[in-house]
KEGUDO-464658 format. One record per residue (C-alpha): residue in one letter; residue number from 1; x, y, z. Coordinates in steps of 0.2 Angstrom, whole numbers, plus 2048, in hexadecimal, padded with zeros to 3 digits. Layout:
SITE code pos   x   y   z
SITE    a NUM   X   Y   Z
...
This chain:
SITE code pos   x   y   z
SITE    m   1 800 800 800
SITE    a   2 80E 80C 805
SITE    s   3 818 809 7F5
SITE    k   4 808 80C 7EA
SITE    a   5 804 81C 7F3
SITE    v   6 816 823 7EF
SITE    s   7 814 81D 7DD
SITE    s   8 804 826 7DB
SITE    a   9 80A 836 7E2
SITE    s  10 819 836 7D7
SITE    a  11 80F 834 7C7
SITE    s  12 800 83F 7CB
SITE    p  13 800 850 7C2
SITE    s  14 7FF 85B 7D1
SITE    g  15 80B 84F 7DC
SITE    y  16 81D 853 7E0
SITE    g  17 827 843 7E0
SITE    e  18 836 83A 7D9
SITE    a  19 830 83C 7C7
SITE    s  20 82E 84F 7CA
SITE    i  21 841 851 7CA
SITE    r  22 849 854 7B9
SITE    v  23 85B 853 7B6
SITE    l  24 861 85E 7A7
SITE    k  25 86F 855 79E
SITE    g  26 87C 85B 791
SITE    l  27 878 86C 789
SITE    e  28 865 86B 78F
SITE    p  29 869 879 79D
SITE    v  30 86F 885 790
SITE    k  31 860 882 785
SITE    q  32 854 884 793
SITE    r  33 85C 893 79B
SITE    p  34 867 89C 78D
SITE    g  35 868 8AC 797
SITE    m  36 872 8A4 7A5
SITE    y  37 880 8A0 799
SITE    t  38 880 8AE 78B
SITE    r  39 878 8BE 785
SITE    t  40 867 8BB 77D
SITE    d  41 865 8CC 775
SITE    n  42 86F 8C6 766
SITE    p  43 87B 8B7 761
SITE    l  44 88B 8C1 763
SITE    h  45 891 8BA 773
SITE    i  46 88F 8A8 76D
SITE    i  47 89A 8AD 75D
SITE    q  48 8A6 8B6 769
SITE    e  49 8A9 8A5 772
SITE    v  50 8B0 89E 761
SITE    i  51 8BA 8AE 75E
SITE    d  52 8C1 8AD 76F
SITE    n  53 8C7 89B 76C
SITE    a  54 8D0 8A1 75C
SITE    a  55 8D7 8AF 766
SITE    d  56 8DD 8A4 774
SITE    e  57 8E8 89A 767
SITE    a  58 8F0 8AA 761
SITE    l  59 8F2 8AF 773
SITE    a  60 8FB 89F 776
SITE    g  61 907 8A3 767
SITE    f  62 900 896 75B
SITE    g  63 8F4 8A1 750
SITE    r  64 8F7 8B0 745
SITE    r  65 8E6 8B3 73D
SITE    i  66 8D4 8B3 741
SITE    d  67 8C7 8B4 733
SITE    l  68 8B4 8B7 735
SITE    t  69 8A8 8B5 727
SITE    q  70 895 8BA 728
SITE    h  71 88C 8AF 71B
SITE    t  72 87C 8B4 712
SITE    d  73 872 8A6 71A
SITE    g  74 875 8AD 72C
SITE    s  75 883 8A2 731
SITE    i  76 894 8A7 737
SITE    t  77 8A5 89F 733
SITE    i  78 8B5 8A2 73F
SITE    e  79 8C6 89B 738
SITE    d  80 8D6 89B 741
SITE    d  81 8E8 894 73E
SITE    g  82 8EB 88E 750
SITE    r  83 8EF 87C 755
SITE    g  84 8DE 875 751
SITE    i  85 8D2 86D 75E
SITE    p  86 8D8 85B 762
SITE    f  87 8CC 84E 75A
SITE    g  88 8D3 83E 761
SITE    l  89 8CA 834 76F
SITE    h  90 8CB 83C 780
SITE    p  91 8D4 830 78C
SITE    e  92 8C7 82F 799
SITE    e  93 8B7 833 790
SITE    g  94 8BA 828 780
SITE    v  95 8B2 836 775
SITE    p  96 8BB 841 768
SITE    v  97 8C2 850 771
SITE    v  98 8BA 85C 764
SITE    e  99 8A9 855 768
SITE    i 100 8AB 857 77A
SITE    v 101 8B0 869 778
SITE    f 102 8A0 86D 76F
SITE    t 103 894 863 779
SITE    r 104 89A 863 78B
SITE    l 105 898 871 797
SITE    h 106 8A7 873 7A3
SITE    a 107 8B4 86B 797
SITE    g 108 8C2 872 78D
SITE    g 109 8D5 874 78C
SITE    k 110 8D4 885 796
SITE    f 111 8D2 87B 7A7
SITE    d 112 8E3 874 7A5
SITE    k 113 8EC 882 7AE
SITE    g 114 8FB 878 7B4
SITE    s 115 90D 879 7AE
SITE    g 116 90D 876 79B
SITE    g 117 8FA 878 799
SITE    a 118 8F3 87B 788
SITE    y 119 8ED 88C 78D
SITE    s 120 8F7 894 79B
SITE    f 121 8ED 8A4 798
SITE    s 122 8DC 8A4 790
SITE    g 123 8CB 8AD 791
SITE    g 124 8BF 89F 793
SITE    l 125 8BF 898 7A4
SITE    h 126 8AD 895 7A9
SITE    g 127 8AD 885 79F
SITE    v 128 89E 888 794
SITE    g 129 8A5 891 785
SITE    v 130 8A2 88A 773
SITE    s 131 896 87C 77B
SITE    v 132 88A 88A 77D
SITE    t 133 88D 890 76B
SITE    n 134 888 87E 766
SITE    a 135 879 87D 771
SITE    l 136 871 88D 76A
SITE    a 137 875 889 758
SITE    k 138 86A 881 74B
SITE    r 139 879 87A 743
SITE    l 140 88C 87A 747
SITE    e 141 89A 873 73C
SITE    v 142 8AC 871 742
SITE    t 143 8BB 86D 737
SITE    v 144 8CC 86B 73E
SITE    w 145 8DD 86A 736
SITE    r 146 8EA 862 741
SITE    e 147 8F9 856 73F
SITE    k 148 8F7 854 72C
SITE    q 149 8E5 84E 72F
SITE    v 150 8D4 857 72D
SITE    a 151 8C6 853 738
SITE    r 152 8B4 858 736
SITE    l 153 8A3 857 740
SITE    a 154 892 85F 740
SITE    f 155 885 863 74E
SITE    e 156 873 868 74D
SITE    a 157 86A 86F 75C
SITE    g 158 87A 86A 766
SITE    d 159 879 858 761
SITE    v 160 886 84F 756
SITE    v 161 87E 84B 745
SITE    e 162 88E 848 73C
SITE    p 163 89B 83F 747
SITE    v 164 8AD 842 745
SITE    t 165 8B5 83D 735
SITE    v 166 8C8 83E 732
SITE    r 167 8D1 83E 722
SITE    p 168 8E3 842 71D
SITE    a 169 8E7 854 718
SITE    a 170 8E9 857 706
SITE    s 171 8F8 860 6FF
SITE    g 172 8EF 870 6FD
SITE    d 173 8E6 870 70E
SITE    r 174 8EA 87C 71C
SITE    k 175 8F8 876 728
SITE    q 176 8EE 879 738
SITE    g 177 8DF 882 740
SITE    t 178 8CD 881 744
SITE    t 179 8BD 887 73A
SITE    v 180 8AC 888 742
SITE    r 181 89C 88D 739
SITE    v 182 88D 891 744
SITE    w 183 87B 894 73F
SITE    p 184 874 89C 74F
SITE    d 185 862 897 754
SITE    a 186 857 8A6 753
SITE    k 187 84B 8A0 760
SITE    y 188 857 8A3 76E
SITE    f 189 85B 8B5 769
SITE    e 190 851 8C5 769
SITE    s 191 859 8C9 758
SITE    p 192 863 8BD 74D
SITE    d 193 86E 8CB 746
SITE    l 194 880 8CE 74D
SITE    p 195 882 8E0 752
SITE    r 196 88E 8E7 745
SITE    a 197 897 8F4 750
SITE    e 198 899 8E8 75E
SITE    l 199 8A0 8DA 753
SITE    v 200 8AC 8E7 74A
SITE    h 201 8B2 8ED 75B
SITE    l 202 8B5 8DB 762
SITE    l 203 8BF 8D6 753
SITE    r 204 8C9 8E6 752
SITE    s 205 8CD 8E4 764
SITE    k 206 8D4 8D3 762
SITE    a 207 8E0 8DA 755
SITE    v 208 8E5 8E8 760
SITE    l 209 8E9 8DD 76F
SITE    m 210 8F3 8D0 764
SITE    p 211 900 8DA 75A
SITE    g 212 904 8D0 74B
SITE    v 213 8F4 8C7 74A
SITE    t 214 8E8 8CB 73B
SITE    v 215 8D6 8CB 73D
SITE    t 216 8C9 8CC 72F
SITE    l 217 8B6 8CE 72D
SITE    k 218 8AF 8C8 71C
SITE    q 219 89D 8CC 716
SITE    e 220 898 8BE 70A
SITE    k 221 889 8C8 704
SITE    t 222 892 8D8 6FF
SITE    g 223 8A4 8D1 6FD
SITE    e 224 8AA 8DE 70A
SITE    v 225 8BA 8DA 713
SITE    q 226 8C1 8E3 722
SITE    t 227 8D2 8DF 729
SITE    w 228 8DA 8E4 739
SITE    a 229 8ED 8E2 73E
SITE    y 230 8F5 8EE 74A
SITE    k 231 908 8EF 74D
SITE    g 232 907 8FE 759
SITE    g 233 8FB 8F5 765
SITE    l 234 8F2 8FE 773
SITE    r 235 8FA 90F 770
SITE    d 236 8F4 910 75E
SITE    y 237 8E2 90A 763
SITE    l 238 8E0 916 771
SITE    m 239 8E6 925 766
SITE    q 240 8DA 921 759
SITE    t 241 8CB 920 765
SITE    l 242 8CF 930 770
SITE    n 243 8C2 93E 76E
SITE    s 244 8CF 94C 773
SITE    d 245 8E1 94F 774
SITE    p 246 8EA 947 784
SITE    l 247 8F1 953 791
SITE    i 248 901 94B 792
SITE    p 249 90A 93D 788
SITE    l 250 901 92C 789
SITE    f 251 907 921 798
SITE    e 252 90A 90F 792
SITE    g 253 912 900 799
SITE    e 254 912 8ED 799
SITE    q 255 918 8E1 7A7
SITE    y 256 916 8CE 7AA
SITE    a 257 91C 8C4 7B9
SITE    s 258 92C 8BB 7B7
SITE    k 259 931 8AB 7BF
SITE    a 260 93A 8B5 7CD
SITE    e 261 929 8BE 7D1
SITE    t 262 91E 8AE 7D2
SITE    e 263 91D 8B0 7E5
SITE    n 264 910 8BD 7E2
SITE    f 265 909 8B9 7D1
SITE    a 266 909 8AB 7C4
SITE    e 267 917 8AC 7B7
SITE    g 268 910 8B5 7A8
SITE    e 269 902 8BE 7B1
SITE    g 270 902 8D1 7AF
SITE    a 271 8FB 8DF 7A4
SITE    a 272 8FE 8EB 795
SITE    w 273 8F6 8FC 796
SITE    c 274 8F6 90D 78E
SITE    v 275 8EE 91C 797
SITE    a 276 8EA 92D 791
SITE    f 277 8E4 93C 79C
SITE    t 278 8D9 949 794
SITE    e 279 8D2 959 79B
SITE    e 280 8C1 958 791
SITE    g 281 8B7 94D 786
SITE    q 282 8B0 93B 789
SITE    v 283 8BD 92E 790
SITE    m 284 8C0 91E 787
SITE    r 285 8C3 90E 792
SITE    e 286 8C5 8FD 78C
SITE    s 287 8CB 8EE 796
SITE    y 288 8CF 8DC 792
SITE    v 289 8D4 8CC 79B
SITE    n 290 8DD 8BF 791
SITE    l 291 8D5 8C8 781
SITE    i 292 8C4 8C7 788
SITE    p 293 8BB 8D8 788
SITE    t 294 8B5 8DD 79A
SITE    v 295 8A9 8EA 796
SITE    a 296 8A3 8EC 7A8
SITE    g 297 8B5 8ED 7AE
SITE    g 298 8BA 8E4 7BE
SITE    t 299 8C9 8E2 7C9
SITE    h 300 8D6 8E4 7BC
SITE    e 301 8CF 8F6 7B8
SITE    s 302 8CF 8F9 7CB
SITE    g 303 8E2 8F4 7CB
SITE    l 304 8E5 901 7BE
SITE    k 305 8DC 90E 7C7
SITE    d 306 8E5 90A 7D7
SITE    g 307 8F6 90A 7CF
SITE    l 308 8F3 91B 7C6
SITE    f 309 8EC 923 7D6
SITE    g 310 8FA 91C 7E1
SITE    a 311 908 923 7D5
SITE    i 312 900 934 7D2
SITE    k 313 8FC 937 7E4
SITE    s 314 90E 932 7E8
SITE    f 315 915 93E 7DB
SITE    i 316 90A 94C 7E2
SITE    e 317 90F 949 7F4
SITE    m 318 922 948 7EF
SITE    h 319 921 959 7E6
SITE    s 320 916 961 7F3
SITE    l 321 909 966 7E6
SITE    l 322 8F9 963 7F0
SITE    p 323 8F0 973 7F6
SITE    k 324 8EB 973 808
SITE    g 325 8DA 96C 80C
SITE    v 326 8D9 961 7FC
SITE    k 327 8D8 94F 7FD
SITE    l 328 8DA 943 7EE
SITE    m 329 8D0 935 7EA
SITE    p 330 8D2 927 7DD
SITE    d 331 8C4 92E 7D2
SITE    d 332 8CD 93F 7D1
SITE    v 333 8DA 936 7C7
SITE    f 334 8D0 929 7BE
SITE    s 335 8C1 935 7B8
SITE    r 336 8CC 93C 7AA
SITE    a 337 8D6 92C 7A5
SITE    s 338 8D3 923 795
SITE    f 339 8DB 912 793
SITE    v 340 8DD 902 78B
SITE    l 341 8E2 8F4 797
SITE    s 342 8E6 8E2 792
SITE    a 343 8E9 8D7 7A1
SITE    k 344 8EF 8C5 7A1
SITE    v 345 8E8 8BB 7B0
SITE    l 346 8EC 8A8 7B2
SITE    d 347 8DB 8A3 7B9
SITE    p 348 8CF 8B1 7B6
SITE    q 349 8BE 8B1 7C0
SITE    f 350 8B1 8BB 7B7
SITE    q 351 8A0 8C1 7BC
SITE    g 352 893 8B7 7B2
SITE    q 353 895 8AC 7A2
SITE    t 354 896 8BB 797
SITE    k 355 8A7 8C0 7A0
SITE    e 356 8A3 8D3 7A0
SITE    r 357 8AB 8D6 7B0
SITE    l 358 8BB 8CF 7B8
SITE    n 359 8B9 8CA 7CB
SITE    s 360 8CA 8C2 7CF
SITE    r 361 8D0 8CB 7DF
SITE    d 362 8E3 8C9 7DA
SITE    a 363 8E1 8D2 7CA
SITE    l 364 8E0 8E3 7D4
SITE    r 365 8F0 8E0 7DC
SITE    l 366 8F8 8D9 7CD
SITE    v 367 8F4 8E8 7C1
SITE    s 368 8F8 8F5 7CF
SITE    a 369 908 8ED 7D4
SITE    f 370 90F 8EF 7C2
SITE    v 371 906 900 7BD
SITE    k 372 90B 90A 7CD
SITE    p 373 91E 909 7CC
SITE    q 374 91F 90C 7B9
SITE    l 375 914 91B 7BA
SITE    e 376 91E 922 7C9
SITE    l 377 92E 920 7C0
SITE    w 378 927 928 7B0
SITE    l 379 920 937 7BA
SITE    n 380 930 93A 7C2
SITE    q 381 939 939 7B2
SITE    h 382 92D 945 7AA
SITE    v 383 92A 952 7B8
SITE    e 384 922 95F 7AD
SITE    h 385 915 952 7A6
SITE    g 386 913 94C 7B8
SITE    k 387 90F 95E 7BE
SITE    k 388 902 961 7B0
SITE    l 389 8F9 950 7B5
SITE    a 390 8FA 955 7C8
SITE    e 391 8F1 966 7C3
SITE    l 392 8E3 95D 7BA
SITE    v 393 8E1 950 7C9
SITE    i 394 8E1 95E 7D6
SITE    k 395 8D4 968 7CC
SITE    q 396 8C9 958 7CB
SITE    a 397 8CA 956 7DE
SITE    q 398 8C6 969 7E2
SITE    t 399 8B7 968 7D6
SITE    r 400 8B1 958 7E0
SITE    q 401 8B3 960 7F1
SITE    r 402 8AA 970 7EC
SITE    a 403 89B 966 7E6
SITE    s 404 89B 95C 7F7
SITE    q 405 89C 96C 801
SITE    k 406 88D 974 7F8
SITE    v 407 883 965 7FE
SITE    e 408 88A 967 810
SITE    k 409 884 979 810
SITE    r 410 872 974 80C
SITE    k 411 872 968 81A
SITE    g 412 873 976 827
SITE    s 413 87C 977 837
SITE    g 414 871 96E 843
SITE    v 415 87A 95D 844
SITE    a 416 877 951 853
SITE    v 417 886 94B 85D
SITE    l 418 88D 93C 855
SITE    p 419 88F 92C 85F
SITE    g 420 89F 92A 868
SITE    k 421 8A3 919 862
SITE    l 422 8A0 91E 84F
SITE    t 423 8B1 91F 846
SITE    d 424 8AD 92B 838
SITE    c 425 8B4 92E 827
SITE    e 426 8BD 93D 822
SITE    s 427 8B3 941 812
SITE    r 428 8A2 949 811
SITE    d 429 89F 943 7FF
SITE    l 430 88E 939 800
SITE    l 431 893 930 7F0
SITE    h 432 8A2 928 7F8
SITE    n 433 89E 927 80A
SITE    e 434 89A 916 812
SITE    l 435 895 911 824
SITE    f 436 898 900 82A
SITE    l 437 88D 8F9 838
SITE    v 438 898 8EC 83F
SITE    e 439 894 8DE 84A
SITE    g 440 89E 8DE 85A
SITE    d 441 8AD 8E9 861
SITE    s 442 8BB 8DE 85B
SITE    a 443 8B5 8DE 849
SITE    g 444 8B2 8F0 84B
SITE    g 445 8C4 8F2 850
SITE    s 446 8CA 8E8 840
SITE    a 447 8BF 8F2 835
SITE    k 448 8C5 903 83C
SITE    m 449 8D7 8FE 838
SITE    g 450 8D4 8F6 827
SITE    r 451 8C7 903 820
SITE    n 452 8CB 912 815
SITE    k 453 8CA 920 821
SITE    e 454 8C6 92C 813
SITE    t 455 8B5 925 80F
SITE    q 456 8B1 917 81B
SITE    a 457 8A9 919 82C
SITE    i 458 8A7 90B 839
SITE    l 459 899 90A 847
SITE    p 460 89C 8FA 851
SITE    l 461 88C 8F2 859
SITE    r 462 88B 8E9 869
SITE    g 463 881 8D9 869
SITE    k 464 871 8D7 85F
SITE    v 465 867 8E6 85B
SITE    l 466 855 8E7 861
SITE    n 467 847 8DF 857
SITE    a 468 83F 8F0 852
SITE    w 469 831 8E9 847
SITE    e 470 823 8ED 854
SITE    v 471 82C 8FB 85E
SITE    e 472 823 90C 85D
SITE    r 473 82E 919 854
SITE    d 474 82E 925 863
SITE    l 475 835 917 86E
SITE    l 476 843 912 862
SITE    f 477 850 91D 86A
SITE    k 478 84F 914 87A
SITE    n 479 85A 908 872
SITE    n 480 86C 90F 872
SITE    e 481 872 905 862
SITE    i 482 863 90B 858
SITE    h 483 865 91D 85E
SITE    d 484 878 91C 859
SITE    i 485 874 915 848
SITE    s 486 867 923 844
SITE    v 487 872 931 84A
SITE    a 488 881 92A 840
SITE    i 489 877 928 830
SITE    g 490 86F 93A 832
SITE    v 491 85D 935 82E
SITE    d 492 84F 934 83A
SITE    p 493 843 924 83C
SITE    h 494 834 925 830
SITE    g 495 826 91B 828
SITE    p 496 824 915 816
SITE    n 497 818 924 812
SITE    d 498 822 931 81A
SITE    s 499 82E 93D 811
SITE    p 500 83D 93E 81C
SITE    d 501 84B 94B 81A
SITE    l 502 859 941 812
SITE    s 503 864 951 810
SITE    n 504 86D 94D 820
SITE    l 505 871 93B 81A
SITE    r 506 884 939 81E
SITE    y 507 888 929 814
SITE    g 508 884 923 803
SITE    k 509 885 911 808
SITE    v 510 880 90A 819
SITE    c 511 887 8F9 81A
SITE    i 512 883 8EB 826
SITE    l 513 892 8E1 82A
SITE    s 514 890 8D1 835
SITE    d 515 898 8C0 837
SITE    a 516 895 8B3 829
SITE    d 517 88C 8A7 835
SITE    v 518 87A 8A5 83C
SITE    d 519 87C 8B2 849
SITE    g 520 883 8BE 83C
SITE    s 521 874 8BB 831
SITE    h 522 868 8BE 840
SITE    i 523 870 8CF 843
SITE    q 524 86E 8D3 830
SITE    v 525 85C 8CF 832
SITE    l 526 859 8DA 841
SITE    l 527 862 8E9 839
SITE    l 528 858 8E6 828
SITE    t 529 848 8E5 833
SITE    l 530 84D 8F6 83B
SITE    f 531 850 8FE 82A
SITE    f 532 841 8F7 821
SITE    r 533 835 8FC 830
SITE    h 534 83D 90D 835
SITE    f 535 848 913 827
SITE    p 536 83F 90D 817
SITE    k 537 844 91B 80C
SITE    l 538 856 916 80E
SITE    v 539 852 905 808
SITE    e 540 847 90C 7FA
SITE    t 541 855 918 7F4
SITE    g 542 862 90B 7F4
SITE    h 543 86D 910 803
SITE    i 544 86D 900 80D
SITE    y 545 879 8F2 809
SITE    v 546 87F 8E1 810
SITE    a 547 891 8DD 810
SITE    r 548 896 8CB 80D
SITE    p 549 8A6 8C6 816
SITE    p 550 8AD 8B4 813
SITE    l 551 8AA 8A6 81E
SITE    f 552 8BA 89C 819
SITE    r 553 8CC 89F 814
SITE    v 554 8D5 892 809
SITE    d 555 8E8 893 80A
SITE    a 556 8EC 88B 7F9
SITE    p 557 8FD 884 7F4
SITE    a 558 907 889 7E4
SITE    r 559 900 87F 7D5
SITE    g 560 907 87F 7C4
SITE    k 561 90A 892 7BF
SITE    k 562 8FF 898 7CD
SITE    p 563 908 89D 7DD
SITE    a 564 902 899 7EF
SITE    a 565 8F3 8A4 7F3
SITE    k 566 8E5 8A8 800
SITE    i 567 8D4 8A6 7F9
SITE    y 568 8C4 8AB 802
SITE    a 569 8B3 8A2 801
SITE    l 570 8A2 8A9 806
SITE    d 571 89A 899 80B
SITE    e 572 89B 886 80A
SITE    g 573 896 886 7F7
SITE    e 574 8A3 892 7F2
SITE    l 575 8B0 888 7FD
SITE    t 576 8AB 878 7F3
SITE    a 577 8AD 882 7E2
SITE    t 578 8BE 888 7E8
SITE    l 579 8C5 877 7ED
SITE    d 580 8BF 870 7DC
SITE    k 581 8C8 87E 7D3
SITE    l 582 8D8 87A 7DD
SITE    r 583 8D7 868 7D8
SITE    k 584 8D5 86C 7C6
SITE    e 585 8E4 877 7C7
SITE    g 586 8EE 869 7CD
SITE    a 587 8EF 86B 7E0
SITE    r 588 8F1 85B 7E9
SITE    e 589 8E2 856 7F4
SITE    n 590 8E3 85E 806
SITE    s 591 8F3 868 801
SITE    w 592 8E8 877 806
SITE    t 593 8E3 87E 817
SITE    i 594 8D2 884 81A
SITE    s 595 8CE 890 828
SITE    r 596 8BD 894 82E
SITE    f 597 8BA 8A6 835
SITE    k 598 8B0 8A5 845
SITE    g 599 8AC 8B8 843
SITE    l 600 8B2 8C8 83C
SITE    g 601 8BC 8CB 84B
SITE    e 602 8C8 8BD 846
SITE    m 603 8CD 8C6 836
SITE    s 604 8DC 8D2 835
SITE    a 605 8D9 8E3 82F
SITE    e 606 8E1 8DF 81F
SITE    q 607 8D6 8CF 81C
SITE    l 608 8C7 8D9 820
SITE    w 609 8CC 8E7 813
SITE    d 610 8D0 8DA 806
SITE    t 611 8C0 8D0 808
SITE    t 612 8B2 8DC 80E
SITE    l 613 8B7 8EE 80E
SITE    n 614 8C1 8F1 7FE
SITE    p 615 8B4 8F8 7F1
SITE    e 616 8BD 8EF 7E3
SITE    t 617 8BD 8DD 7EA
SITE    r 618 8B0 8DC 7F7
SITE    r 619 89E 8D4 7F5
SITE    l 620 891 8E1 7FA
SITE    m 621 87E 8DE 7F7
SITE    q 622 872 8ED 7F5
SITE    v 623 862 8EA 7FF
SITE    a 624 852 8ED 7F4
SITE    y 625 841 8E6 7F4
SITE    g 626 846 8DC 7E4
SITE    m 627 837 8D2 7DD
SITE    f 628 82C 8D6 7EB
SITE    d 629 823 8E7 7EE
SITE    f 630 823 8F0 7FF
SITE    a 631 813 8E7 805
SITE    a 632 81A 8D5 801
SITE    t 633 82A 8D9 80A
SITE    e 634 821 8E0 819
SITE    g 635 816 8D0 81A
SITE    a 636 826 8C5 819
SITE    i 637 82F 8CF 826
SITE    n 638 820 8CF 831
SITE    k 639 81F 8BC 831
SITE    l 640 831 8BB 836
SITE    m 641 832 8C9 843
SITE    g 642 821 8CC 84A
SITE    k 643 81D 8C6 85C
SITE    g 644 80C 8BF 858
SITE    e 645 812 8B5 849
SITE    a 646 819 8A6 852
SITE    a 647 80C 89A 849
SITE    s 648 811 8A1 838
SITE    r 649 824 89E 83C
SITE    r 650 821 88D 842
SITE    e 651 817 889 832
SITE    l 652 826 890 828
SITE    m 653 833 886 831
SITE    e 654 828 876 82F
SITE    l 655 827 879 81C
SITE    h 656 839 87E 819
SITE    g 657 843 878 828
SITE    d 658 84B 86A 81E
SITE    s 659 852 875 811
SITE    v 660 85C 880 81E
SITE    e 661 86E 87D 822
SITE    v 662 871 880 834
SITE    d 663 882 887 839
SITE    i 664 886 880 84B
């Protein structure tokens, strides 16, 4: 009887049983949710995956040309003269390697990062690459010339329809290389057409970043052929795209870590850059990681910003050029800088599958360490140019400070006495100022030492804040912690329909910083409850944030070209992913050491800065109503925090208790 009941429930249309669980195999996840893997406005990104493979061959020193042809039937062909994708059987899978490359997610030569790996530096690392191209194509054909043989195979809708065939190369055949022809499937994209301007920019940038490589674009319909080949590299490219004349000669440089420097960086890691400072006009900024365009920037751009600021600030201080009362900030330098930056990172970590932003923490330190000393040397060798640049930077700082002073005057002079335990920041610029509400005095001490004193303020909180959900507004200030938070922020408690005076707001970001454990989560909930109930306009206007400190630190050994490193993980899931990555990079099992932070107080000031306070490398989540409106959010918080909601909470725990991971 019992077994029949289970069977019946599993099979019924409304039932939820074993048969309800569907396992997506092969390329099915890509077809079901293409937006998780690529852009869906047009097919450019799936074509870029093929172009990037060809560029990786050139980057590895094996290819000198990349040709793209747009055919009249809507298909696109990409040809290169690289080594050619191997087409023999994979030693473990027993399937032709070229077939695996186009049909398996998380498979490819770019995971082999050890000594002698096929691709020491490459753009593709998320492991989806051309398998996504294949999944979203009506048809895809691959021809490979390699080792005096020619291999060919074809796919339709991601499945093999013409298995690999191999024949000897004829005397007139190409020596080596890969040709891929793709027919993108229009049903996956809003428009089937490739955006012409973006495609031209992408191809031209490959030629710019790889001097000596020729890139062509052919239009079968019109017979038009465009060719790009640059000898002057970044300098020529930047000069051609600038809208106004540079104030001083371009600052360019290139440096990569040698064997002697592998204690800090992997051999070959580094960057090439060219920077122009202009007094007016629109700035032009382009950055790349292993030839992949990072249109949303990332940590390598932050490293350039940090290096430029450090060198120019040092020059200004050395020559005593800074007027009294003027304080420099990185944006004073960066706001008038146009640049092209090309970084080489052994193991790049991108944000999202489209790789538009680099997230690798070490890239900031890498680029800054090479840029700063070179610019310092250049400025001191060209003092007149240095003084001109200093004048421009100081002018930017003065303009910024005058703007913030105008805001201060409007605020008036009636300011409440600030809490004694508040360690305030020096700046009064709302755009840059941040207040961290920190759990505990010990963590507050680390935060005070590790913060940026110019823009970051610290307010340590003792114990857990009062649950303010059902506290009347007039009685709020009986609680010292809530009183101090309100006074420090500069905004009085208010309701959702009120129009509070936000002109006295002292910080653009108010950040909750608590331990990465259950107690820390409880404190987060209590503070979010306070802000939602009594400071809703701060949530609505995007001023409330939650900082995400890591729970684990992994001391990783040297592996291949990668030096020993400290890697931080937010939670168990990220820790597992980190260890999997270390294994793929050749680290011996258990050769690493895992430390679990019991709390923020265990972190040194430097660790807290690197992981949680530094705007360029931290994880900071903005608090918003998201997919819920105000009323829905209010109902959810009431169920969690209301005193008369015990029955609702019990029901919630009974329904979802099994899915909660308890941190004991």
